[in-house]
C-alpha positions in Angstrom: 58.2 -99.0 -152.5 56.7 -99.3 -149.4 58.9 -99.0 -146.9 62.8 -97.4 -146.5 64.5 -101.1 -147.0 62.6 -101.5 -150.4 62.9 -97.9 -151.3 67.4 -99.2 -150.9 67.2 -101.8 -152.6 64.9 -100.0 -156.1 67.4 -97.2 -155.4 70.5 -100.1 -155.8 68.9 -101.1 -159.0 69.1 -97.9 -160.1 72.8 -97.5 -159.5 73.4 -101.0 -160.7 71.6 -100.5 -164.0 72.8 -96.8 -164.7 75.5 -96.0 -162.4 76.5 -92.9 -160.9 79.2 -90.1 -161.8 80.1 -88.8 -158.1 80.1 -90.0 -154.2 76.5 -89.2 -152.5 74.8 -89.8 -149.4 71.1 -90.7 -149.4 68.9 -91.4 -146.3 65.7 -93.0 -146.7 63.6 -93.2 -144.0 60.3 -95.0 -142.9 58.4 -95.2 -139.7 60.2 -98.2 -138.8 64.2 -97.6 -140.1 66.7 -95.1 -141.4 69.1 -96.4 -143.9 71.4 -94.9 -145.1 73.0 -95.4 -148.6 76.5 -94.2 -150.1 76.7 -94.1 -153.7 80.4 -95.5 -153.6 80.7 -94.1 -157.6 80.1 -96.0 -160.4 77.7 -99.2 -160.1 78.7 -99.7 -156.4 77.2 -99.2 -153.5 76.6 -99.9 -150.1 73.8 -99.1 -147.1 74.1 -99.3 -143.6 70.5 -98.9 -141.0 70.9 -96.4 -138.2 70.8 -98.5 -135.0 67.2 -97.2 -133.1 69.3 -96.2 -130.5 71.9 -93.7 -132.2 72.0 -90.9 -134.9 74.4 -90.3 -137.3 76.3 -87.8 -138.0 77.0 -87.0 -141.7 79.8 -84.0 -143.1 79.9 -84.0 -147.0 82.5 -87.5 -147.5 82.0 -90.4 -147.2 81.5 -91.6 -143.5 80.4 -95.3 -142.7 83.0 -96.8 -140.4 81.9 -100.3 -140.2 80.8 -102.2 -143.2 79.4 -106.2 -142.2 79.9 -108.4 -145.3 78.2 -111.0 -144.2 75.3 -109.7 -143.0 75.3 -107.8 -146.1 75.2 -111.2 -147.8 73.0 -113.1 -145.4 70.3 -111.6 -143.5 70.9 -107.6 -144.4 69.5 -107.0 -141.0 72.0 -104.1 -140.6 73.9 -103.7 -143.9 73.2 -104.0 -147.5 75.7 -103.8 -150.6 76.5 -104.1 -154.4 76.6 -108.2 -155.3 79.9 -107.6 -156.4 81.5 -105.4 -153.6 83.9 -107.6 -151.7 85.7 -108.6 -155.6 85.6 -104.7 -156.2 87.6 -104.2 -153.4 90.2 -107.4 -153.5 90.3 -107.1 -157.6 91.7 -103.1 -157.5 93.9 -103.6 -154.5 91.6 -101.1 -152.6 92.2 -102.5 -149.2 94.4 -99.9 -146.9 93.5 -101.1 -143.5 96.7 -102.2 -142.2 97.1 -106.1 -141.5 93.6 -107.5 -143.3 93.4 -109.4 -146.5 92.0 -107.5 -149.4 90.8 -104.8 -147.2 88.7 -107.3 -145.1 88.9 -108.4 -141.8 87.3 -111.3 -140.8 84.1 -110.3 -142.6 84.2 -106.7 -141.9 86.1 -103.3 -143.6 86.0 -99.8 -142.7 84.5 -98.4 -146.0 85.9 -94.9 -144.9 89.1 -96.2 -145.0 89.0 -98.1 -148.3 87.1 -95.7 -150.1 87.0 -92.2 -148.4 89.2 -89.6 -148.2 91.1 -87.6 -145.0 92.4 -84.1 -146.9 93.6 -81.2 -145.9 90.6 -79.7 -147.4 88.6 -82.6 -145.4 89.9 -81.1 -142.2 88.8 -77.3 -142.8 85.3 -78.4 -144.8 83.8 -81.7 -143.6 85.3 -83.5 -139.8 85.1 -79.8 -137.8 81.3 -80.0 -138.4 81.9 -83.8 -137.6 83.1 -83.1 -134.2 80.6 -79.9 -133.9 77.5 -81.9 -133.4 79.2 -85.6 -131.4 80.5 -82.5 -129.2 76.8 -81.6 -128.3 75.1 -84.7 -128.7 78.0 -86.9 -126.7 80.4 -84.8 -124.9 81.6 -87.2 -122.3 82.9 -89.4 -125.6 84.1 -86.4 -128.1 86.5 -85.5 -124.9 89.4 -87.1 -127.3 88.1 -85.7 -130.1 89.2 -82.7 -132.0 87.8 -80.9 -135.5 90.4 -82.4 -137.9 90.0 -85.9 -136.2 89.8 -88.6 -139.0 88.2 -91.0 -136.9 84.9 -89.4 -135.5 82.5 -92.5 -135.3 80.2 -92.4 -138.0 77.3 -92.9 -135.8 76.7 -92.3 -131.6 74.5 -92.6 -129.0 73.5 -89.2 -128.0 73.6 -88.2 -123.9 69.7 -87.3 -124.7 67.5 -87.8 -127.3 67.3 -85.8 -129.9 64.5 -82.8 -130.4 63.7 -81.1 -133.6 65.3 -78.2 -131.5 68.3 -80.1 -131.4 68.6 -80.5 -135.4 67.3 -77.1 -135.9 70.5 -75.5 -134.0 73.1 -78.1 -135.4 72.2 -77.6 -138.8 72.2 -73.7 -138.2 75.6 -73.5 -135.9 78.6 -71.8 -136.2 80.7 -73.5 -133.6 79.3 -71.5 -130.5 81.2 -71.5 -127.2 84.6 -72.3 -129.3 87.5 -70.3 -130.7 86.1 -71.5 -134.4 82.9 -69.1 -133.9 82.7 -66.3 -137.0 80.8 -64.4 -134.4 82.6 -65.6 -130.8 84.6 -63.4 -128.4 87.2 -66.8 -127.8 90.4 -67.2 -129.6 91.4 -64.8 -132.3 90.6 -63.7 -135.9 92.3 -66.3 -137.8 90.2 -68.9 -135.7 87.3 -67.7 -136.2 87.4 -68.3 -140.1 89.9 -71.3 -139.6 86.6 -73.7 -140.1 83.6 -73.9 -142.1 80.6 -73.1 -140.3 77.5 -75.9 -140.3 74.6 -72.9 -141.1 76.9 -71.2 -143.4 75.9 -67.9 -145.2 75.0 -69.5 -148.4 72.8 -71.8 -146.8 69.6 -72.4 -149.5 67.0 -74.3 -146.9 67.3 -76.8 -144.6 64.5 -79.8 -143.7 64.7 -82.3 -140.9 62.0 -85.0 -141.6 60.1 -85.8 -138.3 57.8 -89.0 -138.9 55.7 -89.9 -135.7 54.9 -93.6 -135.0 52.5 -92.2 -132.2 50.6 -90.3 -135.4 48.1 -92.5 -137.8 49.7 -92.9 -141.0 48.2 -89.9 -143.3 49.3 -87.5 -140.4 52.2 -89.3 -139.4 55.3 -87.4 -141.3 56.2 -83.5 -141.2 58.8 -81.2 -142.4 60.3 -78.9 -140.5 61.4 -76.5 -142.9 64.1 -73.0 -143.3 65.4 -71.1 -146.0 68.3 -68.8 -146.0 71.4 -69.2 -143.3 70.2 -71.4 -139.8 72.1 -69.0 -137.8 69.4 -66.1 -138.5 66.4 -68.3 -139.0 64.5 -71.3 -137.3 62.4 -74.6 -138.6 58.5 -74.0 -139.1 56.8 -77.4 -139.4 54.7 -78.4 -142.4 52.4 -81.7 -143.1 53.4 -83.7 -145.5 50.8 -85.8 -147.8 49.5 -82.6 -149.4 48.9 -81.7 -153.1 50.5 -78.3 -152.8 53.0 -76.1 -150.9 52.0 -72.6 -149.8 52.6 -69.6 -151.9 54.9 -68.2 -149.5 57.3 -71.0 -149.5 56.5 -72.5 -153.3 56.8 -69.0 -155.3 60.2 -68.0 -154.8 61.5 -65.4 -157.9 64.9 -64.9 -159.4 64.3 -61.4 -158.3 64.9 -60.7 -154.2 61.2 -60.2 -153.0 59.7 -60.1 -149.3 56.6 -62.0 -151.3 58.8 -65.0 -150.6 59.8 -66.6 -147.0 63.5 -67.1 -148.9 64.5 -63.8 -150.1 63.0 -62.2 -146.8 65.5 -65.1 -144.9 68.0 -63.9 -146.7 68.1 -60.3 -146.6 67.7 -60.5 -142.6 70.6 -62.4 -142.6 72.8 -60.1 -144.7 71.4 -57.5 -142.8 71.6 -58.6 -138.7 75.2 -60.5 -140.0 76.9 -56.8 -139.5 74.9 -56.6 -135.7 75.4 -60.0 -134.7 74.5 -59.4 -130.9 72.9 -56.1 -131.4 70.3 -57.8 -133.6 70.1 -61.1 -131.7 67.5 -60.8 -129.1 65.0 -60.2 -131.9 66.2 -63.6 -134.0 66.1 -65.6 -130.9 62.6 -64.2 -130.0 61.7 -64.6 -133.6 63.0 -68.4 -133.4 61.1 -69.1 -130.2 58.1 -67.5 -131.7 57.7 -69.5 -134.8 58.4 -72.9 -132.6 55.9 -72.5 -129.8 53.2 -71.2 -132.8 54.3 -74.4 -135.0 54.1 -77.0 -132.0 51.3 -75.4 -130.9 49.6 -75.4 -134.8 50.6 -79.3 -135.2 49.2 -80.3 -131.2 45.6 -78.6 -132.2 45.9 -80.0 -135.9 46.5 -83.6 -134.5 43.5 -83.0 -132.2 41.3 -81.6 -135.1 41.7 -84.8 -137.1 41.5 -87.4 -134.0 37.9 -85.4 -133.7 36.9 -85.4 -137.1 38.0 -88.7 -137.8 35.2 -90.4 -136.3 32.9 -87.4 -138.3 34.3 -88.5 -141.3 33.1 -91.7 -140.8 29.7 -91.3 -140.3 29.3 -88.0 -142.7 29.8 -88.0 -146.6 31.2 -85.3 -148.4 33.8 -84.4 -145.1 36.9 -82.7 -145.8 40.1 -85.1 -146.6 43.2 -85.2 -144.1 45.2 -84.1 -146.9 42.6 -80.8 -147.5 43.2 -80.6 -143.3 46.8 -81.0 -143.3 47.0 -77.6 -146.3 45.2 -75.4 -144.3 47.4 -75.9 -141.2 50.2 -75.5 -143.8 48.8 -72.3 -145.1 48.2 -71.3 -141.6 51.9 -71.6 -141.0 53.2 -69.8 -143.7 51.1 -66.8 -142.9 52.2 -67.0 -140.0 56.2 -67.0 -140.9 55.4 -64.4 -143.6 53.8 -62.0 -140.7 56.7 -63.0 -138.3 59.4 -62.8 -141.1 58.1 -59.2 -141.9 58.5 -58.0 -138.3 62.1 -59.4 -137.7 63.2 -57.5 -141.3 61.7 -54.5 -139.7 62.9 -55.1 -136.3 66.7 -56.2 -137.0 66.8 -53.0 -140.0 65.6 -50.1 -137.1 69.1 -52.0 -135.2 71.1 -52.1 -137.7 70.1 -48.7 -139.4 70.7 -46.9 -136.2 74.4 -48.3 -136.0 75.2 -46.9 -139.9 78.9 -45.1 -139.4 77.3 -42.3 -141.1 74.6 -41.6 -138.3 74.7 -38.6 -136.8 71.8 -36.5 -133.9 72.4 -32.8 -132.7 72.7 -34.6 -129.6 75.8 -36.4 -130.3 77.5 -32.6 -130.0 76.9 -32.6 -126.3 77.5 -35.9 -125.2 
């Protein structure tokens, strides 16, 4: 496939041919469009295009809250679905919205009501995360929503353009500024652990895919990657269109080792968690340093590619773009290795001094 739209159609062919056991969400993007596919289960699926001026918020549950069958079965500008979806809803009496015929209302339906869930578990595990993201991105419109609201819109027009830093913060967030923050001072001990945070302790990795329309096609796509709990790390940029991944990210061993990014960040999080505020300055400094280095590296690499492109046209045997991008990725990985090692030392030193069995002779005279 060559476009996101073609990707949806190819995935649809696979789903309709082989089916799927469970419901899942798949995001397919290109430089022009973002499509979100929900596998309803079996051989049925729906897809909606994310509007250009909006962003979608999707916790771990079926989330599309508006679907236009008229568009899906005509121009498919914004919606696509399996060919027999309307009949499937009507045959199995899945239309639950009041006052509608077979779940349809003038060619429209709310798939979240038809196929989704709104259980007590969702109110602990899923909707609080959507609520916090909505609250952060569009605070004015979120005033009437709560962590347990079942009508949080699937997409929204953010108050400001969303940056990589916003995505990084949100995917590592733990309800900062609310009574539900497990590290916070507001609320009670019960409220601190009432809802599942976004940046949870067992997070394996986060990837934000940045597809830049202003960059040449061969260096357009960047993956902002972090390993481990987002509350204690940050994302760093790695170019796509390469043949390999730097060893520091690639070679994660089953055994705990500081030779790889994953285990180093897991160790940092486990140590810093017990002394969150005492180690927060070190973690914040690390995050600022990594992001700053990453942005500078991307700008420098883009500039070198712009200059090198003209040279490449005039000289045989020049270094290919993918090789240049791989070299930039190696440089980013080496910086991460060095800076993560320093952060591990910083949080270890601070936490060691706060151990319960610490003692100094001067303690006797204070």
